[in-house]
N, C-alpha and C positions, 0 to 999 in steps of 0.2 A: 396029219399030226403036226402041231407047232414045233419048229426046230429052233433051238437056242444054242448059240456058241458062247461058252464061258472061257474067258482068257485071264489066267492068273498063274504066277510062278510058284505059288504056295499050295502044295497038294492038299493040305488039310482044309483050305478054303474051297478049292474046286470040288473036293469030295462032298463037303457039306452042302454046297449050292446044288450040285448035281443030284444028290439024294433027295433034296426037297423039291426040286423041279420035277424029277421023275415021279415023285409021289402025286404030283398034280397032272400027270399024264403028258408032260412035255418031253420031247426027244432032245437029248443033250449031247453035245460034243465038247471036248476039252482041248485047249491049247495052252502050253506052258510058257510060251514066249511070243514076242511080237511077230517074228518071222513065220512061225508055225501058224499063228492066227491069220495072217494075210493069205498064206497058202490054203488053209482050210476054207476060208471065206470065199476065195476065188474058185475053189474046186466044188464047193457046195452052194446051197441056197438056204439062208437062215432068216427067220422071222424076227429075231431079236438077238442082240449081242451084249453080253455083260463083259466089260473090258477094264482091266486094272491099268492104272497109269504107270506104275513102276514095273517095267518088264525088261528082260534081257534082249539084246540084239536090236530091237526096235521098241521104243517106249509106246505107251498107250496113245499119246497125242499123235505120234507118227503113224500108228495103225489107223487111227481115226481119220486123219487127213487122206490117207490112201483109199480107205473104204468109201468115204464121202465123195470121192472123185469117180467112183465106179457107179454107173447108172443102176446096176442091180441093187446097190445098197443106199442109194440117195435118200430113200424114204424109210429105210429100216431103222427102227429105234435102237439107240445105243445108250446103255446105262454104264456110266463110268464109276469105277471103284478106286479109292485112293486112301492112303494113310495120311495124306496131307490135308489140312483143313483150311489152308490159306485162301483168301478170296481170289488172289491172282490165279491160282490153279483152277478154281471153279470157273472163273470168267473165261480163261483160256479154253477150257473144255467146251463151254457153251458156244464160244465164238468159232470154234473149230467144227461144231456140228453135233455135239453130244446132246441127247434129249433129256438126260437126268444125271444126277450126281449123288453118290452115297459115300460117306466117309467111314473108313474103318476105325475102330471095330463097329460093326453094325449088327442089329438083330435080324435073324432070318425072317421073322414075320414082316418086318418093314421091307426087306428086300423082295419078298414074295408079293407084297401089296403093290410095290412099284412096278414089278414085272407085269402083274396082271393088269394094272392100269394102263401101262404103255401098250400092251397088246389090245386092250379094249379100245383105246384111242385110235389105233391103226384101223381096227375093224369098223369103228364108227365113221371114220373119214372115207373108207372104201365103200361103205354102204350109203353114203350121202346121196340124196336124190332130189335136192332142191334145184330150182332153175338158176341160171346164171344171173348175176347182178352187175349193173353198170353204174359207176360213180365217176362223173367227169370223164376222163379219158381212160379209166381203169375198168376192166371187166374181169370178174372172178366167177369161175364155174366150178361148183362143188361136185358135179357129176364127172367131168373130165379131169378135175383136179388141176386146172390151169388158171393162170393169171396173165392178162395181157394189158399192156400200157401203150396207147397209141398204135394198137395192132401188133405190137411186139411182145412175144411171150417171154416172161421173166422166170428165172429158175429159183424157186423157193424151196427150202427144206420143208418137211412135213409139219414141224412145229411152227415155222414162220407162216405157212399156209393157214393153219388152224387159227392162229392169232389174227391174221388179216381177215379171215372169213368171219370170225366173231365180231370184229369191229365193223365190217360191212353189213352184217345182219342187224347191227344196232346203229345204223347210219344216223348221224346227227345227235346221238346220245352218248354221254360219257360212260365208258366201261372202266370200272375200277381195276387197279392192278390185282387186287386180291381175287376179283371175279375172273380175271383172265387166268390167273394161276390155278384156281379151282377148276375151271372149264377145260383148260389145256392139259394140265398135269393130272387132274381127276381125283386128287386126294388133298388132304390138308398139307400144304407145302411148308416145310420148316426152314427153308433157305431164305436167301435175300431176294426181295422182290426185284432187285436189279437184274435178275435173270430175264425178266420181261423187257427191261430197257435195252439189254444187249440185242435181243431179237428184233425189237422195234427199230433200232438203229440200222440193222442189216436190211430190214424190209424197206426202209426209207431210201437207203442207198441204191437198192436194186430198182426201185420205182424211178428215182431221179436219173438213172441212166437213160431213160426214155422220155421223161417229162420233168424238167427242172423248174417249170413255171408255175406249178400248182403244189401247194403243201397239203397232201391228202390226210396225213395223220397229225392231228393237233394234240400237243401235250397239255393236259390240265394239271397244273402244278399241285403236287401233294395228293392227287386223286387217281389219275389214270390217263386214258387216251380216248379220242373219238375221231371217227372218219367224218370229214366235212363235205 
């Protein structure tokens, strides 16, 4: 059974989320603060985490940073909840490793849709069975979920890996930002397409650590990106 950790210090919100998740046959655990969230995550094994930003003891960004350093949770999707709607907070969450962002107040149907899509995306990546692809000095293998540059394995998040995989599968062709959002997020994304730009920047930096002489990802102004 899929296990989900819900982290929020407002009981009426955690109860609502838990009720609806359990209606869909998900196993749910609740944490009411950042410290408890870290303890439960380290003691257990969760397939998805719903994490509020404003938490006692350790805030959501702090919890996110700690979990993303844990090998067990490197590829586990994390959906951030926040009462703040500022672009700065959303970009910070994405840069720290969040997979999606939902601003309070939210509709439970939208939350459930995002949860289901995140879990489907994980399963899709896990079941990938295509051969590896090589582009210049970069090799990406969707079976082993690895990326190597000049023989050196680079550490990508699940979302970064999916974006790079889609670009490589469309080598030489421009992939629109909207198409990347649809394919990676899996639903009509209502946020800023800059989310893609944040992840592309991270991918580029990680590639450049081992190959500074070749620009793998080309920006097509106003349209999207392509692998050269």
